[in-house]
C-alpha positions as CSV (number, residue, x, y, z in Angstrom):
1,M,7.3,11.3,24.9
2,Q,4.1,9.5,26.8
3,T,3.3,6.1,25.7
4,F,0.6,3.8,27.0
5,K,1.1,0.3,27.3
6,D,-2.4,-1.7,25.8
7,S,-3.9,1.7,24.7
8,K,-7.4,1.3,23.2
9,I,-9.5,3.0,20.5
10,C,-12.9,2.3,20.9
11,F,-15.5,2.7,17.6
12,L,-18.8,3.3,18.4
13,S,-20.7,1.5,15.6
14,N,-22.8,-1.3,14.1
15,F,-20.8,-4.4,13.7
16,P,-20.7,-7.6,12.4
17,P,-22.9,-10.1,12.4
18,K,-25.3,-7.2,11.8
19,E,-25.9,-6.9,8.3
20,C,-25.2,-3.1,7.1
21,G,-22.4,-1.1,5.3
22,I,-21.3,0.8,8.5
23,A,-21.0,-2.6,10.5
24,T,-18.8,-4.0,7.5
25,F,-16.7,-0.8,7.3
26,T,-15.8,-0.7,10.9
27,Q,-14.8,-4.3,10.8
28,D,-12.5,-3.8,7.6
29,L,-11.1,-0.7,9.5
30,I,-10.4,-2.0,12.9
31,T,-8.7,-5.2,11.3
32,A,-6.3,-2.9,9.2
33,M,-5.7,-0.8,12.4
34,N,-4.8,-4.0,14.5
35,K,-2.6,-5.6,11.5
36,R,-0.6,-2.4,11.5
37,F,-0.6,-1.1,15.0
38,N,-1.7,-3.8,17.6
39,P,-0.2,-4.7,20.2
40,K,0.8,-1.3,21.1
41,V,-2.6,0.5,20.2
42,K,-5.6,-1.9,20.0
43,S,-9.1,-1.1,18.2
44,R,-12.2,-2.3,20.0
45,V,-15.5,-1.7,19.4
46,I,-18.9,-0.6,21.4
47,A,-21.7,-2.4,19.5
48,L,-25.0,-0.9,18.9
49,N,-27.9,-3.1,19.4
50,E,-31.7,-2.8,19.0
51,E,-33.8,-4.1,22.0
52,S,-35.1,-7.0,20.2
53,S,-31.9,-8.2,18.6
54,I,-29.2,-10.4,20.0
55,Y,-25.9,-10.7,18.0
56,N,-23.0,-13.3,18.7
57,Y,-20.0,-10.6,18.5
58,D,-16.5,-11.8,18.2
59,S,-13.8,-10.6,20.9
60,H,-13.3,-7.3,19.1
61,V,-16.6,-6.0,20.7
62,M,-16.0,-4.5,24.4
63,F,-19.1,-3.2,25.3
64,E,-22.6,-3.4,23.9
65,M,-25.5,-0.7,24.0
66,N,-29.2,-0.4,23.1
67,K,-29.3,2.4,20.6
68,D,-33.0,3.2,21.4
69,Y,-32.4,3.6,25.1
70,L,-31.0,7.1,26.1
71,E,-30.0,6.0,29.6
72,D,-27.3,3.6,27.7
73,Y,-25.6,6.5,25.8
74,I,-25.1,8.3,29.0
75,N,-24.1,5.3,31.1
76,M,-21.6,4.0,28.3
77,A,-19.9,7.2,28.6
78,K,-19.4,7.1,32.5
79,K,-18.0,3.4,31.6
80,I,-15.6,4.8,29.0
81,N,-14.6,7.7,31.4
82,R,-13.7,5.3,34.1
83,S,-11.3,3.2,31.9
84,D,-7.5,4.0,31.8
85,K,-7.1,1.9,28.8
86,I,-9.5,3.7,26.4
87,K,-7.6,6.9,25.0
88,L,-10.1,7.9,22.4
89,V,-13.5,7.1,20.8
90,C,-14.3,7.2,17.1
91,I,-17.9,7.4,16.2
92,Q,-18.8,5.9,12.9
93,H,-21.8,8.2,12.1
94,E,-24.9,7.1,10.2
95,F,-28.2,9.1,11.2
96,G,-30.3,5.8,10.9
97,I,-28.1,3.7,13.7
98,F,-28.5,6.1,16.7
99,G,-31.6,6.6,18.5
100,G,-33.9,9.6,18.6
101,E,-34.7,11.8,16.0
102,Y,-31.8,12.5,13.3
103,G,-29.7,10.2,15.8
104,S,-30.0,12.8,18.7
105,Y,-29.4,10.4,21.3
106,I,-25.8,10.7,20.8
107,I,-25.6,14.2,22.1
108,P,-26.0,13.0,25.7
109,F,-23.3,10.5,25.0
110,L,-20.9,13.7,24.0
111,E,-21.9,15.8,26.7
112,T,-21.0,13.2,29.3
113,I,-18.0,11.8,27.6
114,E,-14.6,13.0,28.9
115,K,-12.4,11.0,26.6
116,P,-11.3,12.8,23.3
117,V,-14.0,11.8,20.2
118,V,-13.5,11.7,16.8
119,V,-16.3,11.4,14.3
120,T,-16.5,9.9,10.8
121,F,-19.5,11.0,8.8
122,H,-21.0,8.6,6.3
123,S,-23.4,11.0,5.1
124,V,-23.3,14.6,4.9
125,L,-26.5,16.0,3.4
126,P,-26.8,19.6,2.0
127,Q,-29.3,22.1,2.9
128,P,-30.4,20.7,6.4
129,N,-33.6,21.5,8.3
130,N,-32.8,23.1,11.5
131,L,-33.0,20.2,13.7
132,R,-30.7,18.1,11.5
133,K,-28.0,21.2,11.3
134,N,-28.2,21.3,15.1
135,V,-27.4,17.9,15.7
136,V,-24.6,17.7,13.4
137,K,-23.1,21.1,14.5
138,F,-23.3,19.9,18.3
139,I,-21.7,16.6,17.1
140,C,-18.8,18.4,15.3
141,D,-18.4,20.8,18.2
142,K,-17.9,18.4,20.8
143,C,-15.6,16.2,18.6
144,A,-11.7,16.8,18.6
145,A,-11.9,16.3,14.7
146,T,-14.3,15.3,11.9
147,I,-13.5,12.9,9.0
148,V,-15.3,12.7,5.7
149,M,-14.5,10.5,2.5
150,A,-14.9,13.3,-0.2
151,E,-13.6,16.6,-0.8
152,S,-17.0,17.9,-1.2
153,A,-18.4,17.0,2.0
154,I,-15.7,19.7,3.4
155,D,-17.6,22.6,1.9
156,I,-20.9,21.2,2.7
157,L,-20.3,20.9,6.5
158,H,-18.6,24.6,6.3
159,D,-21.0,26.1,4.2
160,D,-24.4,24.6,5.7
161,Y,-23.3,23.6,9.0
162,G,-20.7,26.2,10.0
163,V,-18.0,23.6,11.0
164,P,-14.6,25.1,10.8
165,K,-12.5,23.6,7.9
166,S,-9.6,23.3,10.0
167,K,-11.6,20.2,12.1
168,I,-12.5,18.4,9.0
169,H,-10.4,15.9,7.4
170,V,-10.6,13.9,4.4
171,I,-9.6,10.1,4.9
172,R,-11.2,7.9,1.9
173,H,-13.6,4.7,2.1
174,G,-11.2,1.9,2.7
175,I,-11.3,-0.9,0.1
176,P,-9.2,-4.3,-0.1
177,D,-5.9,-4.6,-1.9
178,T,-6.7,-6.4,-4.9
179,P,-4.4,-7.0,-7.8
180,L,-5.4,-5.6,-11.4
181,K,-6.6,-9.0,-13.0
182,D,-8.0,-10.3,-16.2
183,A,-12.0,-11.1,-15.9
184,E,-12.0,-14.4,-17.8
185,P,-10.6,-16.6,-15.1
186,Y,-13.1,-15.3,-12.7
187,K,-16.0,-15.6,-15.3
188,R,-15.0,-19.3,-15.6
189,K,-15.1,-19.9,-12.0
190,L,-18.4,-18.2,-11.7
191,R,-19.8,-20.2,-15.1
192,L,-20.2,-16.8,-16.5
193,E,-18.1,-17.7,-19.8
194,N,-18.9,-16.0,-23.0
195,K,-21.0,-13.4,-21.1
196,I,-20.3,-9.6,-20.9
197,V,-21.0,-9.2,-17.1
198,L,-22.5,-6.0,-15.8
199,S,-23.1,-5.9,-12.1
200,T,-24.6,-4.2,-9.2
201,F,-24.0,-5.0,-5.5
202,G,-25.4,-3.8,-2.1
203,L,-28.4,-4.2,0.0
204,L,-31.7,-3.8,-2.0
205,S,-34.2,-0.9,-1.3
206,R,-36.1,1.6,-2.7
207,G,-34.0,4.5,-4.2
208,K,-31.4,2.2,-5.5
209,G,-32.6,3.0,-9.0
210,I,-31.9,-0.6,-10.3
211,E,-35.2,-0.2,-12.4
212,Y,-33.6,2.6,-14.5
213,M,-30.8,0.2,-15.4
214,I,-33.0,-2.9,-16.2
215,K,-34.8,-0.4,-18.7
216,A,-31.8,0.4,-20.3
217,L,-30.9,-3.3,-21.4
218,P,-33.5,-3.6,-24.2
219,Y,-31.0,-0.7,-26.0
220,L,-27.9,-2.9,-25.5
221,V,-28.9,-6.7,-25.8
222,K,-29.7,-5.8,-29.4
223,K,-25.8,-5.1,-30.0
224,Y,-24.9,-7.6,-27.0
225,P,-27.2,-10.3,-26.8
226,N,-24.6,-12.0,-24.6
227,L,-24.8,-9.4,-21.8
228,L,-25.7,-10.3,-18.4
229,Y,-26.6,-7.7,-15.6
230,I,-26.0,-9.6,-12.2
231,I,-28.1,-7.7,-9.0
232,I,-26.3,-8.9,-6.0
233,G,-27.3,-8.3,-2.4
234,E,-30.4,-9.2,0.0
235,T,-33.0,-6.9,0.7
236,H,-31.9,-4.5,3.5
237,P,-33.1,-6.1,6.9
238,V,-35.1,-2.8,8.1
239,I,-36.8,-2.7,4.6
240,R,-37.7,-6.4,4.6
241,K,-39.2,-6.1,7.9
242,R,-41.4,-3.1,6.9
243,E,-42.4,-4.0,3.3
244,G,-40.8,-7.5,2.7
245,E,-39.6,-8.2,-0.9
246,E,-42.1,-5.8,-2.5
247,Y,-39.0,-3.8,-4.4
248,R,-37.4,-7.1,-5.4
249,N,-40.7,-8.6,-6.6
250,Y,-41.2,-5.3,-8.5
251,L,-37.8,-5.5,-10.1
252,M,-38.1,-9.4,-11.1
253,D,-41.8,-8.5,-12.7
254,L,-40.3,-5.8,-14.7
255,V,-37.4,-8.0,-16.0
256,K,-40.2,-10.8,-17.1
257,K,-42.3,-7.6,-18.7
258,L,-39.2,-6.8,-21.0
259,N,-38.2,-10.3,-21.9
260,L,-35.0,-10.1,-20.2
261,Q,-34.8,-13.2,-18.0
262,N,-31.6,-14.3,-20.0
263,N,-29.9,-11.1,-19.3
264,V,-30.7,-10.4,-15.6
265,K,-29.9,-12.4,-12.5
266,F,-30.5,-11.9,-9.1
267,Y,-28.2,-13.1,-6.2
268,N,-30.3,-12.9,-3.2
269,K,-27.6,-13.2,-0.7
270,Y,-25.3,-11.0,1.8
271,L,-22.1,-11.7,0.2
272,S,-18.8,-12.3,2.1
273,L,-15.9,-10.0,1.0
274,E,-14.3,-13.0,-0.8
275,E,-17.7,-13.2,-2.8
276,I,-17.8,-9.6,-3.6
277,I,-14.5,-9.4,-5.2
278,E,-15.0,-12.4,-7.2
279,Y,-17.9,-10.9,-8.8
280,L,-16.3,-7.5,-9.1
281,L,-13.4,-9.1,-10.7
282,A,-15.7,-11.0,-13.1
283,S,-17.1,-8.1,-14.3
284,D,-16.5,-5.8,-17.4
285,I,-18.3,-2.8,-16.1
286,Y,-20.0,-1.9,-12.4
287,I,-23.0,0.2,-12.7
288,C,-23.7,2.5,-9.6
289,T,-27.6,3.1,-9.9
290,N,-28.3,5.3,-6.5
291,L,-30.9,8.0,-6.9
292,E,-29.6,10.2,-4.1
293,R,-27.9,12.9,-6.0
294,N,-26.5,14.3,-2.4
295,Q,-24.8,10.6,-1.7
296,I,-21.1,11.6,-0.3
297,V,-19.8,8.0,-0.2
298,S,-20.2,4.7,-1.8
299,G,-18.5,1.7,-0.4
300,T,-19.6,-0.4,-3.5
301,L,-18.1,2.2,-5.9
302,S,-15.1,2.2,-4.1
303,Y,-14.5,-1.5,-4.2
304,A,-15.4,-1.5,-7.9
305,M,-12.6,1.2,-8.7
306,G,-10.1,-1.1,-6.4
307,C,-10.5,-4.0,-8.5
308,G,-9.7,-1.7,-11.6
309,K,-13.5,-1.9,-13.0
310,A,-14.9,0.5,-15.6
311,V,-17.7,2.4,-13.6
312,V,-21.0,4.0,-14.8
313,S,-22.5,6.0,-12.2
314,T,-25.7,8.3,-11.7
315,P,-24.5,11.9,-10.9
316,N,-24.3,11.6,-7.2
317,L,-21.4,13.8,-5.2
318,Y,-19.3,11.1,-4.7
319,A,-19.3,9.5,-8.0
320,Q,-18.7,13.0,-9.8
321,E,-15.5,13.5,-7.8
322,V,-13.9,10.1,-7.9
323,L,-14.8,9.4,-11.5
324,N,-13.5,12.9,-12.7
325,N,-10.5,12.9,-15.1
326,G,-11.4,9.8,-16.9
327,R,-11.7,7.3,-14.0
328,G,-15.4,6.4,-15.0
329,M,-18.6,7.5,-16.7
330,I,-21.7,9.5,-15.4
331,A,-25.1,8.6,-16.6
332,E,-28.0,11.1,-16.3
333,L,-30.4,10.3,-13.6
334,Q,-33.3,7.9,-14.0
335,S,-32.4,7.9,-17.9
336,P,-32.2,4.2,-19.3
337,K,-31.1,5.7,-22.6
338,S,-28.0,7.6,-20.9
339,Y,-27.1,4.3,-19.0
340,A,-27.1,2.5,-22.3
341,D,-25.2,5.1,-24.3
342,C,-22.5,5.2,-21.4
343,I,-22.1,1.2,-21.4
344,D,-22.0,1.1,-25.3
345,K,-19.1,3.5,-25.3
346,I,-17.3,1.6,-23.0
347,L,-17.9,-2.1,-24.4
348,S,-17.5,-0.6,-28.2
349,N,-14.1,1.0,-27.5
350,P,-11.4,-1.5,-25.8
351,D,-9.0,1.2,-25.7
352,T,-11.4,3.4,-23.6
353,K,-12.3,0.6,-21.3
354,K,-8.7,-0.1,-20.8
355,S,-8.0,3.8,-20.0
356,I,-10.8,4.1,-17.5
357,E,-9.9,0.8,-15.7
358,Q,-6.2,1.5,-15.3
359,S,-7.2,5.4,-14.3
360,A,-9.6,3.9,-11.8
361,Y,-7.3,1.3,-10.2
362,S,-4.3,3.9,-9.9
363,Y,-6.7,6.4,-8.1
364,A,-8.0,3.7,-5.9
365,R,-4.8,2.6,-4.4
366,S,-4.6,5.6,-1.8
367,M,-7.8,3.9,-0.6
368,I,-6.5,0.4,0.4
369,W,-7.1,-0.2,4.1
370,S,-3.6,-0.2,5.3
371,N,-3.2,3.1,3.6
372,V,-6.6,4.2,5.5
373,A,-5.6,2.8,8.6
374,S,-2.4,4.9,8.6
375,G,-4.7,8.2,7.8
376,Y,-6.7,7.4,11.1
377,L,-3.7,6.6,13.5
378,H,-2.2,9.9,11.9
379,L,-5.1,11.8,12.8
380,F,-6.0,10.3,16.0
381,N,-2.2,11.0,17.0
382,K,-3.1,14.7,16.3
383,V,-5.8,14.6,19.0
384,V,-3.7,12.1,21.3
385,K,-0.4,10.8,21.2
386,L,-1.2,6.9,21.0
387,R,2.2,5.9,19.7
388,E,4.6,6.3,17.1
389,E,3.4,6.1,13.3
390,T,6.9,4.4,12.7
391,T,6.2,0.8,13.0
392,E,8.4,-2.3,13.9
393,K,5.3,-4.6,13.1
394,Y,6.4,-5.6,9.5
395,P,4.8,-7.6,6.9
396,K,5.4,-11.2,6.7
397,I,8.2,-11.8,4.0
398,K,7.0,-13.2,0.8
399,L,9.0,-14.2,-2.1
400,N,6.0,-14.8,-4.2
401,H,6.9,-11.7,-6.7
402,L,10.2,-12.5,-6.8
403,K,9.3,-16.2,-7.9
404,S,6.7,-15.1,-10.6
405,L,9.7,-12.7,-11.7
406,T,12.1,-15.7,-12.1
407,D,12.2,-18.3,-14.9
408,N,14.9,-20.6,-15.9
409,T,17.0,-17.9,-17.2
410,G,17.0,-15.6,-14.3
411,C,15.0,-12.6,-12.9
412,I,13.2,-10.6,-15.5
413,Q,13.7,-7.2,-15.5
414,F,10.3,-5.1,-15.5
415,S,6.4,-5.8,-14.8
416,K,3.7,-4.4,-16.2
417,L,1.8,-4.0,-12.8
418,S,2.1,-7.1,-10.9
419,V,2.7,-9.3,-14.3
420,P,6.1,-10.0,-15.3
421,D,7.3,-8.6,-18.7
422,P,9.7,-11.0,-20.4
423,S,10.3,-8.7,-23.4
424,S,12.4,-6.2,-21.0
425,G,15.1,-9.0,-20.8
426,Y,17.4,-9.6,-17.8
427,T,20.1,-7.5,-16.1
428,V,23.3,-8.1,-14.3
429,D,21.9,-5.7,-11.7
430,D,18.9,-7.3,-10.8
431,N,20.0,-11.0,-10.8
432,A,23.2,-9.9,-8.4
433,R,20.9,-8.3,-6.0
434,A,18.2,-11.2,-6.2
435,L,21.3,-13.7,-5.4
436,I,21.9,-11.6,-2.1
437,V,18.1,-11.7,-1.4
438,A,18.1,-15.7,-1.9
439,T,21.2,-15.9,0.0
440,I,20.0,-14.1,3.1
441,H,16.6,-15.7,3.0
442,E,18.1,-19.1,2.7
443,R,20.5,-18.4,5.8
444,L,17.2,-17.5,7.7
445,Y,14.9,-20.1,6.9
446,N,17.0,-22.8,5.3
447,S,14.5,-22.8,2.7
448,D,14.2,-25.1,-0.5
449,I,12.9,-22.2,-2.6
450,S,15.7,-19.6,-1.6
451,K,18.2,-22.4,-2.5
452,E,16.6,-23.1,-6.0
453,L,16.9,-19.2,-6.7
454,S,20.0,-18.7,-5.5
455,N,21.3,-21.4,-7.8
456,T,19.3,-19.7,-10.6
457,Y,20.6,-16.3,-10.1
458,L,24.2,-17.5,-9.7
459,N,23.9,-19.6,-12.9
460,F,22.8,-16.5,-14.7
461,L,25.7,-14.5,-13.5
462,E,28.1,-17.8,-14.7
463,R,26.2,-17.5,-18.1
464,V,26.8,-13.9,-18.8
465,Q,30.3,-13.7,-17.8
466,S,32.7,-13.5,-20.4
467,E,36.3,-15.4,-20.4
468,D,38.0,-12.0,-19.4
469,G,35.6,-11.5,-16.5
470,K,33.1,-8.9,-17.8
471,F,29.5,-9.1,-17.4
472,R,26.7,-8.8,-19.9
473,D,23.0,-8.1,-19.8
474,I,20.6,-10.4,-21.8
475,E,18.1,-8.5,-24.2
476,Y,14.7,-9.8,-25.2
477,E,14.4,-13.8,-25.8
478,N,18.0,-14.3,-24.7
479,K,19.2,-13.1,-28.6
480,N,21.7,-10.5,-27.5
481,L,24.3,-10.0,-24.7
482,V,25.0,-6.3,-24.1
483,E,27.5,-4.8,-22.2
484,T,26.7,-3.6,-18.4
485,S,27.6,-0.7,-16.3
486,E,30.8,-0.6,-14.2
487,D,27.9,-0.3,-11.1
488,A,26.4,-3.5,-12.2
489,V,29.9,-5.2,-12.3
490,G,30.5,-3.7,-8.8
491,R,27.2,-5.3,-7.8
492,A,27.8,-8.7,-9.3
493,L,31.1,-8.7,-7.2
494,W,29.0,-7.5,-4.1
495,S,26.6,-10.3,-4.7
496,L,29.4,-13.0,-5.4
497,G,31.6,-12.1,-2.2
498,H,28.1,-12.1,-0.2
499,A,27.2,-15.5,-1.2
500,I,31.0,-16.6,-0.5
501,N,30.5,-15.4,2.9
502,H,27.0,-16.4,3.9
503,S,25.8,-19.2,1.5
504,R,25.3,-22.7,3.3
505,S,26.2,-24.6,0.2
506,K,29.6,-25.4,-0.5
507,E,29.1,-26.0,-4.2
508,L,27.7,-22.5,-4.5
509,I,30.4,-21.0,-2.7
510,E,32.9,-22.8,-4.9
511,K,31.1,-21.7,-8.1
512,A,30.6,-18.0,-6.5
513,K,34.5,-18.0,-5.7
514,K,35.4,-18.7,-9.5
515,L,33.4,-16.2,-10.9
516,F,34.7,-13.4,-8.5
517,D,38.2,-14.5,-9.1
518,K,37.8,-14.2,-12.9
519,S,36.4,-10.5,-12.7
520,Y,39.0,-9.6,-9.8
521,P,41.5,-8.1,-12.5
522,L,38.9,-5.8,-13.6
523,I,38.7,-4.1,-10.0
524,E,40.1,-0.4,-10.6
525,S,40.6,2.5,-8.1
526,D,39.3,5.1,-10.8
527,S,35.8,3.8,-11.3
528,S,33.0,5.6,-10.1
529,P,32.4,6.1,-6.3
530,R,29.3,3.9,-6.2
531,A,31.2,1.1,-8.5
532,K,33.9,1.4,-5.7
533,A,31.5,0.9,-2.9
534,F,29.6,-2.1,-4.5
535,T,32.8,-4.0,-5.3
536,T,34.1,-3.0,-1.9
537,I,31.1,-4.8,-0.1
538,G,32.0,-7.7,-2.3
539,L,35.5,-7.4,-1.4
540,Y,34.7,-7.2,2.5
541,H,32.8,-10.6,2.4
542,Y,35.7,-12.1,0.5
543,Y,37.9,-11.2,3.0
544,K,35.8,-12.3,5.6
545,K,35.6,-15.8,4.3
546,Y,39.1,-16.3,3.4
547,N,41.2,-13.6,5.4
548,D,43.0,-12.9,1.9
549,E,45.5,-10.1,2.4
550,K,45.1,-9.1,-1.2
551,A,41.5,-8.4,-0.8
552,L,42.1,-6.3,2.2
553,N,45.0,-4.2,0.4
554,K,42.5,-3.8,-2.5
555,I,39.9,-2.4,0.1
556,K,42.3,0.0,1.6
557,E,43.2,1.2,-2.0
558,L,39.4,1.5,-3.2
559,V,38.6,3.3,0.3
560,D,41.5,5.4,0.3
561,S,40.5,6.8,-3.2
562,L,36.8,7.6,-1.7
563,V,38.4,9.3,1.2
564,D,40.8,11.2,-1.1
565,S,37.5,12.4,-3.2
566,Y,35.9,13.2,-0.2
567,K,38.6,15.7,1.2
568,K,38.8,17.3,-2.2
569,E,34.9,17.8,-2.8
570,A,33.8,18.2,1.0
571,T,33.4,21.6,2.5
572,D,31.7,22.8,5.7
573,E,28.4,22.7,4.4
574,W,28.8,19.9,1.6
575,N,30.3,16.8,3.8
576,W,30.3,14.6,0.6
577,F,32.5,12.6,-1.9
578,E,31.3,14.3,-5.1
579,G,29.8,17.6,-6.3
580,Y,26.3,16.0,-6.5
581,L,23.9,13.3,-5.2
582,T,22.2,10.7,-7.3
583,Y,21.1,7.2,-6.3
584,S,22.1,4.9,-3.8
585,N,24.5,7.5,-2.2
586,S,24.7,6.0,1.3
587,K,26.4,3.2,0.3
588,I,29.4,5.2,-0.2
589,P,29.6,6.1,3.5
590,E,28.7,2.5,4.4
591,V,32.1,1.0,3.0
592,L,33.7,3.6,5.0
593,F,32.2,1.8,8.1
594,L,33.1,-1.5,6.7
595,A,36.9,-0.6,6.1
596,Y,37.0,0.7,9.9
597,N,35.8,-2.5,11.0
598,L,38.5,-4.3,9.6
599,T,41.5,-1.7,9.8
600,K,40.1,0.3,13.0
601,N,41.5,3.2,10.8
602,K,39.7,6.2,12.8
603,E,39.5,8.6,9.7
604,Y,37.6,6.0,7.9
605,L,34.8,6.0,10.7
606,E,35.1,9.9,11.2
607,I,34.2,10.5,7.5
608,A,31.6,7.8,7.6
609,E,29.8,9.0,10.3
610,K,30.4,12.7,9.2
611,S,29.0,12.1,5.3
612,L,26.0,9.8,6.5
613,K,24.9,12.6,9.0
614,F,25.0,15.1,6.0
615,L,22.9,12.8,3.9
616,T,20.5,12.1,6.8
617,N,19.9,15.8,7.4
618,L,18.9,15.8,3.6
619,V,16.7,13.1,3.4
620,F,14.7,13.1,6.2
621,V,12.0,15.8,6.3
622,K,9.8,15.9,9.5
623,D,10.6,12.7,10.4
624,E,9.8,11.1,7.3
625,L,12.3,9.8,4.5
626,S,12.2,11.8,1.6
627,P,15.1,10.3,-0.6
628,I,16.8,12.2,-3.4
629,G,14.4,12.6,-6.4
630,Q,15.8,10.9,-9.7
631,N,14.3,13.8,-11.6
632,G,17.0,16.2,-11.5
633,W,19.0,14.7,-8.3
634,Y,20.9,17.3,-6.3
635,N,23.9,19.4,-7.5
636,R,25.9,21.3,-4.9
637,N,25.0,24.8,-6.1
638,G,21.1,23.6,-7.3
639,V,18.1,22.7,-5.8
640,R,17.6,19.3,-4.3
641,S,14.9,17.3,-6.3
642,F,12.4,15.6,-4.4
643,F,10.6,13.2,-7.1
644,D,10.3,10.9,-8.2
645,Q,11.7,8.6,-5.2
646,Q,12.8,5.1,-6.0
647,P,12.7,2.1,-3.7
648,I,16.6,1.6,-4.0
649,D,17.5,4.5,-2.5
650,A,14.9,3.9,0.5
651,S,16.6,0.5,0.8
652,S,19.9,1.6,0.7
653,M,19.4,3.7,3.6
654,V,18.2,0.8,5.6
655,Q,21.2,-1.1,4.6
656,T,23.6,1.4,5.6
657,Y,22.1,2.5,8.9
658,L,22.1,-1.4,9.7
659,T,25.6,-1.8,8.8
660,A,26.6,1.2,11.0
661,Y,24.5,-0.2,13.8
662,A,26.1,-3.4,13.6
663,I,29.4,-1.8,13.4
664,T,29.2,0.9,16.1
665,G,26.3,-0.1,18.4
666,K,24.6,3.2,18.5
667,D,20.9,3.0,18.5
668,D,20.4,5.9,16.4
669,Y,21.5,4.1,13.7
670,Y,19.1,1.4,14.1
671,H,16.1,3.6,14.9
672,N,16.8,5.5,11.3
673,A,17.0,2.1,9.8
674,V,13.5,1.6,11.0
675,L,12.3,4.7,10.1
676,A,13.8,4.5,6.5
677,F,12.1,1.3,6.0
678,N,8.8,2.7,7.0
679,W,8.8,4.9,3.7
680,F,7.9,1.4,2.1
681,L,5.0,1.1,4.7
682,G,3.2,4.6,4.1
683,K,5.5,6.8,6.1
684,N,5.9,9.2,3.1
685,H,4.6,12.2,1.8
686,L,1.5,10.5,0.2
687,K,0.9,8.3,3.2
688,Q,0.6,5.4,1.0
689,M,2.0,1.8,0.9
690,I,4.7,1.1,-1.7
691,Y,5.1,-2.4,-0.5
692,N,2.4,-4.6,-2.0
693,D,1.3,-7.0,0.7
694,V,-1.1,-9.0,-1.7
695,T,1.4,-9.8,-4.4
696,G,4.7,-9.5,-2.1
697,G,5.9,-7.1,-4.8
698,C,7.1,-3.7,-4.4
699,H,5.8,-0.7,-6.7
700,D,8.4,1.2,-8.7
701,G,8.4,4.7,-7.4
702,L,6.8,7.6,-5.4
703,S,6.1,10.8,-7.5
704,K,4.5,13.9,-6.1
705,S,0.9,12.9,-6.5
706,S,1.0,9.0,-7.0
707,I,2.9,5.8,-6.7
708,N,4.2,3.9,-9.9
709,L,1.9,0.9,-9.7
710,N,4.5,-1.3,-11.9
711,Q,6.1,-3.9,-9.7
712,G,9.7,-4.6,-11.2
713,A,12.7,-6.6,-10.2
714,E,14.8,-3.8,-8.8
715,S,12.0,-2.5,-6.6
716,T,11.0,-5.9,-5.4
717,I,14.2,-7.0,-4.9
718,E,15.5,-3.8,-2.8
719,Y,12.4,-4.2,-0.6
720,L,13.3,-7.9,0.3
721,L,16.8,-7.0,0.7
722,S,16.2,-4.2,3.4
723,R,13.4,-6.4,4.8
724,L,15.7,-9.3,5.3
725,M,18.3,-7.3,6.7
726,L,16.3,-5.9,9.6
727,E,15.0,-9.8,10.0
728,E,18.9,-10.6,10.3
729,I,19.3,-7.9,12.9
730,K,16.5,-9.1,14.7
731,K,17.6,-12.6,14.9
732,E,20.9,-11.4,16.2
733,L,22.6,-12.9,13.0
734,P,26.0,-11.6,11.8
735,I,25.4,-8.9,9.0
736,V,29.0,-7.6,8.5
């Protein structure tokens, strides 16, 4: 495969400090692209200027050109042609930002450019006149691919402009990744306590339709006297030049006329992203007032959905598409009474409001900038191979969510979204895995936080271990101890052995050894294959620390029983230890690699590699990890399930490949570990991030059409475990 060092994608667009939605969109997109794919692929900007304006651009801007000089378009195309580093140009298209009638100055640019070009249309208007149609058709003909932000735009471009559907790709408008949060803290911060907050934000201009929402307020304030409608944003710079503050003054006069001074406030400022998010989070309902029925995208509406807000919108094309299926409400155009009815339905029914908020938030997860960046790179790679979509640029390691899940007792089992749910109790499984994570983190960073967490999780295991060595989970409010599974006992021994072998704390090692020794008599060779695997990993670490012959013999006994299972079940087509595949499958061949590392028994290595290859061929589909789905698993004579996919299975694959790589030195195993880890980062069938970079948590699963937005202990810990093991390999620390 051809690769390029320091390859550049150039976005032809407006760019901040110019105040416009296209400029902000481009800035957010290239920030996301550079965060995910720089330095191998760098995103840069060719900024469009007006003749009378000077902008203090940052280093992302490579070139500038005057949008009203036809010669600049031709000269810029020639300059790009001469650059070896620029591999692709992406035009962010809105008719008003290019010179010429309907932005026709872009035509000579496209006639001159020799590099591949992709265009993103921020407006797609149906029933065009001949000139608009010809300009758009020419752009699409000259570009290798066309991006739109709504499904309905595909039909418009195809039916009204004659663009082949094969050239049109939907990548949604990007949004910041914002946790779903209660509005009250943000109301207090913005001094909006005890208010029902409605908000609209964006650059003001006629056609925004805000007057109809203001006229709806008299219907509402009778029932909700504490209602406050905040109109956020300055007047559009172009409008301000042409007519000053005429529209804003009209709106303010209307507020006075209707005696709504206590119910309407104007915030006349171009807001930063942080300010926009704060006001959205403080809002109870977001109002989208635009009068243009053919509006095909709305960044403001998208942002509101991304903050989990109930939205009431006019019936434009974009709103009708994204607010469908209970994700918001559509008001009649220019109808104050319809606005009032929709808002009242939401405010008067808390269950309806909550349902809309959760549906909108769930739908919008595909639109977070990291997912949009992946979508752009995926499309760009179809046009010209820029780089592999698999990345080794991993997110920074965060223990934030793990800490929030952990109290004085231990690690809480479940979360509702990112909020820990203490009523779910505490399991041996989760606290054992969390002990491994904390031990690795402390080993890597000598962190006081991970030392404290290690002690919390070890103390939990000590608390729930009975005198006979058995472990029990803790139910709600610590009232009941309930017997746990043999797999969980195996994980407890794995975590204790790992702590014994890798902890920096002598006191912690001694306590872990005491607990391990107490449970040692429970180890049985007739337990389930996964319980054997987890237990064997614990024994492996125990042996590495103490060189204990009894532990080595027990390892051989357990692994030999797995070998017997393999010989009984395996055929030429089914190289496996059981007649089915369920969860954490790769941990079984992993322990054969470990046993080989201790004994140099070649049979162990042969079966380990055969069974892992068999599993690899099943779970990688078109170079993407697709773990066996828990909705049916995979029986030998049945059909494998693809959904729902669980983080524990992706993490297990990463762990096993890294173990195999550490023992055999074969680069393919490391490559597969990276590929498997990228499942968390969006290299999956939905092209969506499973890891949440904002909270430091991990979503609970991947279904056919969506992700499970809850961020429970198992998912978060398994992500951290695989991420930390990759860091150990990177820092050349022995993991086995």
